[in-house]
Structures are given as C-alpha cells and as structure tokens.
N, C-alpha and C positions, 0 to 999 in steps of 0.2 A: 296573504300567503301564509301558510302554516310553516312552522319552523320544522326542519328536517329531524327526524329522530337520530340521536346520535347513538351507534352502535358502540358497546362496551366488551370489555372481557369476559362478561358474565353472559352474555347473549348467546354463547356456545363455544366449540373449541375454537383456539386461536390457532390458526395454521400458519407456520414461518417456515418460507420456502428460502432456502439456503442455509448451509450450517458452516457458515464463515464466521468472522468476528462478532458481527453484527447480530446476525441470526441467533448463534449460541447464547450470547451473554443475555440478548432479550428474552429469549426461552428461558433461561435461568433464572432472571430474575421475576419475570412474570409468574412462573411456577412456584419461587417462594413466596410470593403473593397472594396464591391460593387459585391461579387460572389452570385451566385445562389447555395444554400445548402440546401440540404435535408439531416437529420438525421435519422438514424434508428435504433431502440433501442427493442430488443426481450422482453425486460421487461416492465411493465406497470409503473415501477418507475424510475425517473432519478437518475444518480449520480454513475452506474455501481459498482466498489466495494469500493465506499465511499459513497452507497446511505444509507438513513435511512428507518427505518420501525416503526409504530405506533399501539399501540393498549391499549383501556384504559385509555387514559392520560399518557402512558410513549412511549418515545421516545428513539429508539437505532439505532446506527449507526451500518456499518459492521466492528466492532472492535472499537478501538480508533484511531479518525481521528480529526486531527488540523493543522493549518498552522503556520510555523516557518521559515522565509528563510532571507537570508544576502543578498539576491539579492533585491535591492529596484525597479526593474521593477516588480518583482513577487508581492512583498508586495503594489505596486502601482496598479495593477491589482486588487488584492483582496479588496484594500481600494475602488476603482471606483465602484466596483460592489455590495459590503456589505454596504458601507457607515455606517448609525449608527446602522446597524444590526450586530455588532461585538461585542463580548465578549473576554475580557482579561483577563489571567491567569497565573500564574506561573505553571511549570511544577513539578509536583510530581509523579514519578514512583518507583516502589517498586520489589523486589524479595523476594518470601516466601521461606526459607530454614530453617528445623530443629525444625519446630513449631513456627520460629520468623519470622518478616518482616525487611527488610535491604532496605535503600534508593537504588536506582538503576538508573545509573551505579554505582557500587561500587567505593565510594572514597576513595584515600589512608588511609585518616585519619580514615576510618570506619574498617580498617584491625583488629585492636586491638578488636574491638567489636565482630568479630567472633568466635567461640569456641575456647578454647585455642590452642588445638593442631592443628587446621585448620590454625591460625592465625599463629603459628610458622613455619609450613611448607609454608604457602604463602609467609612469609618473606625471608624464606632461598631460595624459589624459585626466588623472586627478586632478591636475592644479586649472584647467579649464572647463572641466565636465560640467561644473556649476554653472557657467557661462552659455551652455549650449540647452537647445530647446527641444525637445522630445515630445511627441504625441504621444498618450498614453492609449494607442490603438492595437499595440500587436507585441508578442512576444519580444521581438526585436528591440523595440525600442525602450520596452519597460528594461532589458538587461542592458541597454546602452546607456541608460541613465543609471544604472545601478554602478557599472565597472568600467564604463567607457570602450571605444571601439576596439582597442588592442586585444583586453581580457575577453572581450565578446567574439572577436574573430578567432581567437585559439582555443578558447576552452568552452563556448556554449554553441556556437553556431553550428557546426557540422555535427557535433553529439545530438543536438534537439534534432535536427533535420534527420539524421538516420534514425533516430528514437521514435519519432512520429510518423515518419515518413510524408512529412508535408515542410513546407518553407515555414523558418520562423516568422518572415512577414507576414504570413497567412494563418498564423496562430494567436489565439486571443492571449493577453497579458495574464489572463487568470492561471495560465500554465506556469508562467515564470513565477507568479506569486505564490503558488502551492509549492511547484518543485523546488524554489531555490529556498523558501522556508523550510520544507522539508529537511534538506540537506544541511541547512546552516545550524539549526537548534538554536545557538547562541544569536538571538535576533539583535542583541546590542551592536554585533559586529557590522559596520558600515564601511564603505569604501566608495561613497559618491563623490567625495572632494577631499583637498588635501586637509583640511580641519578636521573631517570625520576620521581622516586617515591618522593622524596625529593622535586623536582622542582615542581610536580603536587600538593602536599600537602600544599606547600607554596602559590600557585596559588588560591587553594581553599580557603584556611584562609583568602588571601586578597580579595576574590570577594565579593562585598558589594550588589548586587542585583541579584534576579533570572531572567533569561530568560523569557520573556511575550511570549507567545502562544496567536493565536487567533483562535475563534471558532464562526461559524455563529449563532447567537441567534436561538435557539430553537431546533437546530439540523443541521446536514450538509444539509438536504435538502434544507434548506432556500438558501444556496449559489446557488443549481442547479436550484430552480424555479428563481431565479432572473437573472440567466444566459440565462435559458431558454425564458424568458419574453424578454430580450433585443435582443436574437435572433430573435423571431419572429417579434419583432419591425423592424426590419431591412428585414423583407421578408424569414426569414428562416423557413423551414419546419421541424416539430419533428413527425415521425412515431412510435408510440410505441405498444408494445404488438405482433410485428411482426418480425419474423425472415429473415434475409436479405440472399440472396443467388446469388454468382456471376456467369456469365458465360463468357467464352474467346474465342477468335478467333484471331487466330495467336499470337502477340506479345501485345494484346491490350485487357483489360476488355472491352467486348462488351456490356453487360447488367447486371444491378442488378435488381432482383426480390424481390420486396417488397410484399410479399402477393401475390396478381394476378396482380399486376403492375409491367410493366417492363419499368425501367428507362433506357436510353442510357445515360451512365455517360460522362462527359469531364475528370473527375477524381473522383477515389474511394480512400478515407482514411480508411484503414480496422483496427480496434482497438480490434479485437476478438482474439478468439484463432487460433494460427499458423495453426495446421491443420485443422480447419474448412475452414479456406481459402483455403489450399490445395486440399482438396476436391471439392470445387466449381471450381476451377482451372484446374482438371483434372491431380494434381501432387501426386505422392506418398506420404503418409504421412511420417513426420519426427520424430526423436526420440526425441521429445521434449514434455514432460508432464507438467502439473501443479499439485498443491496439492489441495484439496479441504476443506474447512471450513465447521464445523458445530458450530453454535451459539445457545445457550440456553439463550432466553432471559427471564430473571427472575426479575418478578414483585414482591416488597417485602414492605411489610406494616412496616416498622422499620427504624430507622435511624442508616444507617452503620458507623461503628466508625473508619474505615480506610480511611483516605481520600486523597487516592490515585486516579489518574485517571487510571492508569492501574498496574498491577502486573504481574509477572511472575512466573509460577509454575513448578519447574522444577524435582520434586520428582516422581519418577516412580508410586509410590501407590496412587497418586492425579489424580483424572480421567481426570483434565483440563489443559490447558497450559497456559492460560491468562485469567484474568477478567478486563474487565473496567467499569467505573462507569461513565456513562452519567451526573449525577448531579453534578460531579465535573469539568466538562467541563461548564455546565450550569445547575443552580437549575431548570430551567423553562422545562427541559425535564423530568419531573416527578410531580405527585402531591405532596402538601406539607406534610410532614410528611413520605413520601415514598422514596425508592430508588430502581432505575434499577440495574440489573447486567447483562452485557453481558460477558457470560462465552463461551469460546472458546475451541474446540479441533480441530484436522485435521484426514483426512481419504482421502481416492481415490475415486472418483465418480463409484458408483457402487457396492461399497465393503459393507462388514455385517454393518460397522457403517452409512453408507451412507443409506442403504437400511431400517434400524432397529433403527434409533437413537433413538426415542422416548423410547426404552428400557433402556436408559441411563439416563435419567431424574432422577429417584431415587438416583442413584449414584452422580449425581452432586450434587444433594441438599444435600445428607449425606456430601459431601467433603467441601460444603459452611460453612456446620455449624462445621465441624472437624477444617477449617482453620480460624475460628472467624469471618466468613464475617456476618452470620446470627445466631441468639441464638438458632433457634429450627423450625421445619416444619411448625408451626402455624403461622409464619410472612409471608409464600411464599404465594402470592394472585394467582398468576398463572406462569407457564413456557411456552414459544413457542419458537419453533424450526425452525431455518431458514438454508436451505440448500445452501450454496455458491460454485459453482462449479469453476474451473479455477482461484484460489484466489492468488496461488504464485508459480511462476516458479521452477520446479525442475532442479537445477543446479549439476548434475551428473557430473564425471570426464570428460566426454568427451563432454559435451556440448558444447563448444565453436565451436569445429568442426562441430557438427550439426546445431547449428543456422548459421554458416556461409554459410554451405548447402542450408539452407532455404532462407537466404539472397541474395544467387547467384540466386535462382532459382525464387524468387518474383521479383528481378532486371529486369527479362525479359520481365515483364510487363510494358509497357512505361507510362501507365497510372494509375499507384497502388501504393500506399505508405502506407507501414505498421508503426503504429504507437501506442504509448501507451504501460502501462506495460504489458499487454497480447499480444499484436499485436507484438512488439520489444522483448519479453522475457528478460524484465529488470525490475528487483526486486528494484522499486522506490520508493518515496512518492509523495504526491499532489502538493508541492513544485517544486519538479524536473519535475514531468510532467508538470507545466506550464512553466519551462524554455525551456523543450524539445518542447514543444508548438510553443514558439516565434521561435526557430530555424526552424521547419518545416514550419510556416507560413512565415517568412522571406524567405525563399528559394523559396516557391511557388509565392509569389509575386514580386520577384526578376526576376522568370523565366517568369512571365507574363509582365514584362518591369516596374514594380514599384520599380524602383531601388532607390528611394528616401527614402522609408519608412525602421525606424529602429526600433529597439526592443522599445526603450523608447516611440516610436510612439504607438505601438500595446499597450502597457500597459497603457498609460493615454487615449485612446479611439482618437488619433488624425492621426489614418492611413487610414483614409476614402477616 
C-alpha cells in the first residue's frame, strides 16, 4: 500500500479557523516562516476565550487571564510581542467560605485559620489519608486522595458540581488533574499526608518572593492586537465576523467557505468546536460537549477592598462561581475611583440560564453585597451580560474513548489539523497553548523540509 502524501504549508493557503490564542499565534509563526495564511474568526473581536470587551471606560476579559510560564521559549515569545506593554504583578487568588475570605490555594499553615471543627477534621484526614485506598476513576476520588474528605466536601464538591452541571463521581479524574494544577501553579505544594504537610509548610515559610505574572497593559486585547499586526505585516489575512464551513472530498478538506468566498486550502488548522468540524466533514457527532459561561461584567463606582485578582465561591446559596477584578491585573482597565467585577457562572447553551440570563442580574448584585464586594446597589453603574459558548470541555467518565474516536475520524483527512483548547478538547491555559503551538508549527515546518528550525527560533522570531 502506497504511503499517503503528506500535505505541507507550501501546497496552498493555510486556513486557520478561530482567532484565539492558538489560531493567532500559529498564524503569526507560519506567516513569519513564509506561509500564506488566512485566519477566519466568527466574532468581531480577536482572542477567542482570552478576548476582551469594553464599555464606558471599563475593560473586561473573558474571566481571569495572565501569563506565567517556566518555559523560557514561551516567555521569550511574550516578551517579543508585548515589549514594554507588560504589567507585572504577584498572584493573589482567594476562596470564599463561611462568610470569610482565604488565600487560595490553601497553604498548609492556613489550616488552623479554618473553623475549629473543620481544621481538626482536616488535620485528622491528613494523618490517616495515606492509609486510605481511593480508586483513580473519578474527580471525587482524585481530590479525596489529595486533600481528604473534609476539604473535598467544603471546597471542591459543590463548586465542581455547579460548575460542570454533573456529579464529581461521574467526572473523569483528568478534570481534577488539569483544574487543580491550573489553580495551584506551585506544584511542589502537596497536602496528601502529614509528612507532605510538614514539608510544604516549611517550604512556604522559607519562600521569599511571590511568583510574578505578566499581563498585557490595558487588557488581553493588547496582546492579540499586537500579534494580529505582526501577522498582517507578514502578509497574513484575518477575516472577522464570518463563520467558516469546511467541505471534504475523499480524504481531504477540499474547500473552506468564508461567507461567499470559497478557499481551496493546502492545509486547514481547526481550533473551533469538535462537532462543528464534524458536521462540515459529514461525520456523525461525537459525545463531546462543552460548558458555557455567563459573564456579568459589573461596573462599580466604588473602591473594592478585597485585593484579589480572582476568587472562587463554592457555596450553593451564592449565585456565582468566580469573580475576577481586572483592576488588580492592571489599574488602567477602569476609570479612576471605580472597579470592574467580572462575575462568572456556568450553564449549557440553550438552557434556561442561557436564554434568560438577564433575569439573574438582581440576584448577582445582591450576592456581591452579601459577600462584601460592594456596599449597596447605589454604587453599581451598570451590568453587562456576555454569553460565552464552548468555554470548557466536559470530561465525563468515558470522554477519553469518545475523544479517541474523534481523533481517529479527523486523522483520515490528510490536510486537517485539530488544535487549541476547543479543537483538541484539552483544558489548558494560554501558556500551554503557546507550547502546543510550537509543537504544531515545528512539525509543519519539518514536513515542509525546514528541518533546521527549532522552538527557540520560533520564540525569538528567527524562524524566517
């Protein structure tokens, strides 16, 4: 059987569907390497799940976003694009429980600050947790092994069920591995048993400086505007406000429709939802779905006293799940003397919340008062609702098998690459997106005969 011809970036235009983190940076690097690139974005704004919105002098991102990577190549790319448009700040995230705010992730030395009964039970869990046997078959068991039943019940169970709309027992442990690692940052911090507790406590006491995060000055949109400008300088094209649709003939994507324009691609990089790609290619839908975000962007004429960048709210009686405060990423994201609050809750596209989210606005404002973020309704200048579909992949227990079926089905098309958080069904952050972009671009350039290009070259703009 003859080997299938490998499609390269020189066989025609590279059409990238989606102008999020993966789509824009992939397009930028390929354009620098000499490829003809067309990016198609259905929205009028760039950045995908890391985009910004603005009104009345306030800037809001789609939830909290910032850069922090131990990978020097990722850092080099961010530095190259942003230059002097960088804001540096130490992380401060918190969790709200029982009417009080605690630093998050919980540090071992914080356990005595919890309510006495909870602190005692948590300490007991840590003493005996190493003796317990948990199967590695669900989110619930993974977190029980990490933190014990007391902290799991108070800080993880209800939050996760509300966030995903499904039981933690029916959620794959990958959601915990990805989600908790995204939150913790410092993976040396462990609390599985009493010896790890002592070691982590000592490590925290010895730690001298906080981890610096990087934020684009003015809002995340600054990053994407700068990447887009560099892409266009290299001849790349970005089409916005138009949804892309693929056509296939045999084992190849034969066309991408961009409105009324038909493009015959050499290569297609798809970063949109998996089942949207499946429909265009005539495939049956896969059992892979996404959780949707509702963002209530609250403009407050008040100086909020809690200085966190974001905070988790896991109590059932509170309407929202997380609040981020753009001002504590960069004070220039709101007018002087004001504060923006990005308030998040989740739903499924098409459900009651999705269709009638505006009805929850009063409840949201009441809970902001209740949680001591604002003093009263008088300080609220305005509230704008943003609906964000396909925000988080839902990791049900059988999702790896369903994802493998999708990957095998898409692999049949020789000139199609699935990429990005949505296109690969991978719960990642922006730094991991950039790492994955490097892997993808290096493979594509190697396929095209550019075997001398390395990741460091791409990061520093030397891969031209």
